[in-house]
N, C-alpha and C positions, 0 to 999 in steps of 0.2 A: 332582392336580386340574387339569382343563383350564380355561384362561382363555378366555372368549369376548369378543371385541371387539364392542361394541354397534354400531359403524360397519359391521361385516360382515353384519349381519342386514338382509335386504331382504325386504319383503312386497309382493306384488302385491295389487290390490284384492279379488280373489277370496278371498285368505287372511285379510283383515281382518275383524274382528268389531265391530259397532256397540257403542258404549258408552252405556248409559242413565244420564243425569245426573239426580240427585234433589236437591231443595233444600227448605229449610224455608219454608213459607208459612202465615201465620196460625196458627203453633203446631204444625203437623204436617208430615210429609214427603210430597212429591208429585213424580212424574217431570216434568221440564221438557217432555217431549214431549206431555203432556196440557194444557199451558197454552194459553190463548187467545192471539191475536196480540198484544194489548197487554201481557199479562203476560210473554210471551216477550221482547218488546222491552225491557221494564223489566229483566228478568233479565240480558240480554246487555249492558246499559249500566251495570250495577252496578260500583261501585268497591270494592275489597276493602282492608281494613285490613292494613297491613304494619308489624308491630311494630318491625323493625329501622329502618325509615325514621322512625318516630315517635321512637324512641330517639335517632337521629342529630340530630333537630331539638332535642330536649331537651339533648343534650350540647353542641351548638354555641351554644345560647342564641338561636337564630333564632326569629322570630315567625310563620313560615309555618304556617298551620293546615291547609292542604290537602295537605301532604306525605304524611301517613299514608295517604291514599286514592288516591295516584297509581298 
């Protein structure tokens, strides 16, 4: 089996393919590219829950509430 080093893979812009991002809005999935300007701004400023960070706060007994959303 041949092992490929990810560092050796180089793509120029002509070889790249755009990725369409979908997200759940009001209970159904929609592509972000179809959002209006305000909804796109809200989407890109979202903070995502990180379970490992939340668990770290519980384990150390810290009282920081915002750690899970950093």
